[in-house]
Structure formats: structure tokens, C-alpha cells
C-alpha positions, 0 to 999 in steps of 0.5 A: 911710464911716459916720463921714465922712457923719455928720460931713459931714452931721450925721445918719447915713448911709442904707443906700443911700448906702453902697450907692451909694458902692461903686458910684461907687468901682467905676466910678470905678476902672473908668474910671480904668483903662481909660476909658469903654470899661472900662463893659462888662458884661463888665467889671463884672459879673465873677463874682469880684466887687469890694471896695467901701470902704463894705461890702466884697465885692459883685458884679454879676449878668447880671440886675443884682442885686447880690449880697453876702457878709455875716456872721452877727452875734450881739448882746447888745441893748446894742451888744456884737456877736459874729461867729458866721460871717464873711463869706466873702472869696470869691464862689461860682462863678456858676451 
């Protein structure tokens, strides 16, 4: 996503652009599978979440907060990154 964005617009993608991209892809997929009737809270608030192409796993909670699983990285300050704790591929059950 970031490479395509920068190639198209000639500046780095703002963070909000990748988050919006994931939501647009999700809603497009839901509409493609079930039409506009698929855009119900019961469907888009799936506790298992969805995998977005830009940022990975996310879910939308019933309070409309978007929740994500992130990895913990360590950087040496020169661009080298080490994954200390990978992002979980699944969410814990909603409380």
C-alpha cells in the first residue's frame, strides 16, 4: 500500500490513509458478498475481525472503536528492525 500510494501521489502515505484503505476494502468485500444488506453491525463487528491489506488484523467493536493486534519491534535507529513479539494472528475473545 505505502509503495503504491507514494508512487501515485509522490509523498508518503499519512497513517490515516492506510487505515481508511483497510476499511474501504472490508466494506467493498462485504457489499460484494452480500449487497448493502451486509453492512449491518452484526456482520462488520465480527469478534474474529478481518485482515486488511495495509495493516493486517483488525476488528470494529460494538462501541465503534477499531482494535488491532500489533507486533513489538526493536530498532537500532538506522532502519534495522527486530521483531521482539509478533502480532497475534487472532484476537482474544471480546469481553
